[in-house]
C-alpha positions in Angstrom: 169.0 78.2 101.3 166.2 79.5 99.0 162.9 78.3 98.6 163.0 74.5 97.7 160.2 75.3 95.0 161.4 72.7 92.1 158.4 70.0 93.1 156.0 72.1 93.1 156.3 74.8 90.0 155.5 74.5 85.9 158.7 75.2 84.3 158.2 75.9 80.4 161.4 75.2 78.1 162.9 78.6 76.6 164.4 79.3 73.5 167.1 81.7 73.5 165.4 83.6 70.4 162.1 84.1 73.3 164.7 86.2 74.9 166.0 88.7 71.9 165.2 92.1 72.5 164.5 91.9 76.3 166.4 93.5 79.2 166.9 91.0 82.4 167.4 91.7 86.0 170.3 89.9 87.0 170.4 88.4 90.9 174.1 88.7 91.0 175.1 87.2 94.1 173.8 83.5 92.7 174.7 83.9 89.2 177.7 84.7 90.3 178.8 82.4 93.3 177.6 80.0 90.5 180.7 81.7 88.1 183.0 81.3 91.0 182.2 77.3 91.4 183.5 76.7 88.5 187.2 74.7 88.9 189.2 73.0 86.9 190.7 69.1 87.1 193.8 67.4 87.0 194.0 65.2 83.4 193.4 62.4 86.1 190.1 64.0 86.8 191.1 65.0 90.4 190.2 68.1 91.5 192.7 71.0 91.0 190.8 73.3 93.2 190.3 76.8 93.1 191.8 79.1 89.6 193.8 81.5 91.3 196.1 84.2 90.0 199.5 85.1 90.9 198.5 87.4 94.0 196.5 83.9 95.3 193.2 85.3 94.5 190.9 82.9 92.1 189.2 84.7 89.2 187.2 82.2 87.7 184.3 84.5 88.2 185.8 87.6 86.2 186.4 84.8 83.3 183.2 83.7 83.7 181.8 87.7 84.1 183.8 88.0 80.8 182.1 85.0 78.8 178.1 85.6 80.2 178.0 89.4 79.3 179.3 88.3 75.5 176.9 86.2 75.7 173.6 87.9 77.0 174.7 90.4 74.0 174.8 87.5 71.5 171.5 86.5 71.9 170.1 90.3 72.0 169.7 90.6 75.9 170.7 93.6 78.0 171.9 93.0 81.6 170.9 94.9 84.4 172.8 93.3 87.5 171.4 93.7 91.6 173.5 93.0 94.6 172.1 92.7 97.9 172.2 95.2 100.6 171.8 95.1 104.0 171.6 91.5 105.1 167.8 90.8 107.1 168.7 90.1 111.0 166.7 86.7 110.4 169.9 85.6 108.2 171.5 86.5 111.5 174.2 88.0 109.6 175.3 91.7 109.8 176.1 93.7 106.5 178.1 96.2 108.9 180.3 94.1 110.4 181.2 91.0 107.2 182.1 94.9 105.5 184.6 95.8 108.6 185.7 92.1 108.3 186.6 92.7 105.1 188.8 95.5 104.8 190.5 94.5 108.1 191.5 91.2 106.5 192.0 93.4 102.9 194.3 95.2 104.8 196.2 92.2 106.1 196.4 90.8 102.7 198.1 93.5 101.0 200.6 93.3 103.6 201.2 90.4 103.2 201.5 90.5 99.9 204.2 93.3 100.4 206.0 91.4 102.7 206.6 88.5 100.2 204.7 85.7 102.0 202.3 84.5 98.9 201.1 81.5 101.1 199.7 83.3 103.7 198.3 85.9 101.0 196.7 82.9 99.6 195.1 81.7 103.1 193.4 85.0 104.0 193.0 85.2 100.2 190.6 82.5 100.5 189.3 82.9 103.6 185.6 83.9 104.5 186.2 87.3 105.7 188.3 87.9 102.7 186.6 85.7 99.5 183.2 86.5 99.1 183.6 90.6 100.0 186.2 90.8 97.8 184.8 88.7 95.1 181.6 91.1 94.9 183.7 93.9 95.3 185.8 92.8 92.2 182.5 92.0 89.9 181.4 95.2 90.2 184.6 96.8 89.1 184.5 94.5 85.9 180.5 95.4 84.8 181.4 98.7 85.4 184.2 98.2 82.9 182.3 95.8 80.8 179.7 99.1 80.7 177.1 96.7 82.7 174.9 98.7 85.2 174.0 97.5 88.4 171.8 98.6 91.2 173.0 98.2 94.5 169.3 96.9 96.2 168.4 98.4 99.7 167.9 94.7 100.8 167.8 91.4 99.0 168.7 91.3 94.5 165.8 89.0 94.1 163.6 90.9 95.7 165.2 94.1 93.8 165.1 91.7 90.4 161.0 91.2 90.7 160.2 94.6 91.3 162.0 95.7 88.2 159.6 92.9 86.8 156.9 94.2 87.8 157.8 97.9 87.4 159.0 96.3 83.7 161.9 97.7 83.3 162.9 94.1 83.0 161.0 91.7 81.1 163.0 88.4 83.0 164.5 88.3 86.0 167.2 85.9 85.7 168.3 83.7 89.3 168.7 79.7 89.6 166.6 79.8 92.6 162.9 80.1 93.4 162.8 82.9 95.6 162.2 85.9 92.8 158.6 83.5 92.5 158.3 84.3 96.0 158.7 88.1 96.4 155.8 88.1 93.3 158.1 88.5 90.3 155.9 87.8 87.0 159.0 85.9 85.3 161.8 84.3 85.6 164.2 82.6 83.7 166.8 80.4 84.6 169.9 78.0 83.6 170.9 80.9 81.3 174.4 79.5 80.3 176.5 79.5 76.9 177.5 76.1 78.2 174.2 74.7 79.1 175.9 72.8 81.6 176.4 73.2 85.6 178.5 71.8 88.2 176.9 69.8 90.8 177.3 70.8 94.0 180.3 69.2 96.0 180.9 66.8 93.4 183.0 67.3 90.1 180.4 66.0 88.0 178.2 68.2 85.9 175.0 67.5 85.0 173.0 69.2 81.6 171.2 72.4 81.5 167.8 73.3 79.9 166.9 77.4 80.0 163.5 77.4 81.5 161.1 80.4 82.4 158.2 80.2 84.8 155.4 82.7 84.7 154.3 83.3 88.4 150.6 84.0 87.5 150.3 80.2 86.2 151.6 78.7 88.2 149.8 80.4 91.3 146.5 79.1 89.2 147.9 75.8 88.5 148.1 75.4 92.4 144.8 77.0 93.2 146.5 79.6 95.3 147.1 83.5 95.7 151.0 85.6 96.6 149.8 85.3 100.2 149.6 81.7 100.2 152.7 80.9 98.4 154.7 82.7 100.8 152.6 80.3 103.7 154.0 77.4 101.8 157.5 78.8 101.7 157.6 79.8 105.4 156.2 76.2 106.5 158.8 74.6 104.1 161.7 76.5 105.2 163.8 79.8 103.5 166.0 82.1 104.1 164.4 83.5 106.7 163.1 80.2 108.7 164.4 76.7 108.0 160.8 75.5 108.0 158.8 72.7 110.5 160.1 69.7 110.7 158.1 67.3 108.2 156.9 69.7 105.7 158.3 69.8 102.3 156.5 71.5 99.5 153.8 69.1 98.8 152.5 68.7 102.4 152.7 72.4 102.9 151.1 72.8 99.3 148.5 70.6 100.6 148.2 72.1 104.0 147.8 75.4 102.6 144.7 74.3 100.4 142.8 72.9 103.5 143.4 75.4 106.2 144.0 78.1 103.5 146.0 80.6 105.8 149.4 79.6 108.4 148.0 80.5 111.5 144.7 78.2 111.0 147.3 75.8 110.3 149.2 75.7 113.5 146.0 75.7 115.7 144.7 72.7 113.5 147.9 71.1 113.3 149.7 71.8 116.1 149.7 68.2 117.2 151.0 66.6 114.6 154.4 69.3 114.2 156.0 71.4 116.0 155.1 74.6 115.3 156.5 76.1 118.6 159.4 78.7 116.6 156.7 80.0 114.4 155.7 82.6 116.6 152.7 85.8 115.6 155.7 87.7 115.7 158.3 86.3 113.7 155.2 85.1 110.8 154.6 88.7 110.5 158.7 89.7 109.8 158.6 86.9 107.2 155.8 87.7 105.5 156.9 91.9 105.7 160.3 90.6 103.7 158.3 88.9 100.8 155.0 90.9 100.3 157.0 94.6 101.7 160.2 94.1 101.1 162.6 97.3 100.7 163.6 98.4 97.0 164.3 100.8 95.1 160.9 102.0 93.1 162.6 104.7 91.3 165.7 104.7 89.0 168.0 106.8 87.9 169.2 106.7 84.2 170.3 103.4 83.2 173.4 102.9 80.8 174.7 100.8 78.4 178.3 101.8 77.9 180.4 100.2 75.3 183.1 98.6 77.1 186.1 100.7 77.7 189.0 98.1 76.2 191.7 100.3 78.2 189.8 99.7 82.2 189.0 95.9 81.8 192.4 94.6 80.6 194.1 97.2 83.7 191.3 95.1 85.8 191.6 91.6 83.8 195.2 91.7 83.1 197.5 94.0 84.9 195.4 93.5 88.4 195.3 90.2 88.1 197.7 89.0 85.2 195.0 86.8 83.2 196.6 86.0 79.3 196.4 89.6 77.6 196.3 87.5 73.9 193.2 85.8 75.7 191.5 88.9 77.5 192.0 90.5 74.0 190.1 87.9 71.8 187.4 87.7 73.7 186.6 91.9 73.9 186.7 92.1 70.0 184.1 89.6 70.4 182.2 91.2 73.2 182.6 94.8 71.4 180.8 93.2 68.3 178.5 91.6 70.0 177.5 94.7 71.8 176.7 96.8 68.6 174.9 94.8 67.7 172.8 93.9 70.3 172.5 97.8 71.0 171.5 98.0 66.6 168.5 95.7 67.8 166.9 97.3 71.0 167.3 100.6 68.5 165.1 98.5 65.7 162.6 97.1 67.9 162.2 100.2 70.5 159.1 100.9 68.9 157.4 97.5 68.4 155.2 95.5 70.5 157.7 92.9 71.2 159.1 95.7 73.5 157.0 94.5 77.0 160.5 96.9 78.9 159.5 100.7 79.0 160.4 102.5 76.1 164.3 103.0 75.7 163.9 106.1 76.0 164.8 106.0 79.6 167.7 104.0 78.7 171.0 105.6 77.5 172.7 103.2 75.0 176.4 104.7 73.9 
């Protein structure tokens, strides 16, 4: 769902040269879902469905990650991916149950393949119990082969990205959502893609994307609010942890916060105009804690970017998923070349003040 802050936030156009020499924390589920949603069309323009390999598993996220990492390196950017950990109970999803469903379905899928039942294998591979967990697992395996580090967050990936920026491990968080701002992320970038186009959700058309950077301090000053009040706005208009109050959108939420300053006073003063009954004191406290005091890592083991492992990448993409070996090889050659150039650039720049992150002596470049 995410917090729909489009109408309130100042976004400044970004030149890709601004990114050179930075480490960017990537909201992995958000970005990977965008890559996965890429689908092909028939010559007549009608949908052809997901791109599947011969084992009936989707592969667009794998090609997408290969291209995206190559793109980051070409812009002299080191990416650091963050994955979700335990999902909040307020989302009404239990990670343990999701994992158990996935493991059971994975065994079922492998059994269908062994028996030669491709139709059943396709059905299982595209089921909600199997699909997303498998995509995440495969993405982590490919990132490992590509030599790109990732962090398994204790809870929300976006809250971890925000913490990495606050700790100056990364300079930007990269997500298409605005939740990073509500988690207190100082700097956010959006629409970082070579193609500069994005498929519209539920449609077979694409829209042009303009890269943006967002400064949290600038926006709080412009809106005349503080971080605590931004969280209250998110609760009023709807977020991942609460669907919002009916009849209150972003502009109305901002108006109410600026008039009454905090949520409890709004509830008292506006109770005749809106239904605040679901917003109990306990629920408000829980949501505020999730945003203002999220469960995140604040100490990090040595972060390493390695040269891409060609045999491991080919095994993952070509042997396990039967992707075209020549196509993969061509992309690998470009990837390794861009990695080496990115590494050399970082080493040449690490003692200059342009690099905001902590010194690269903390990191390992192989």
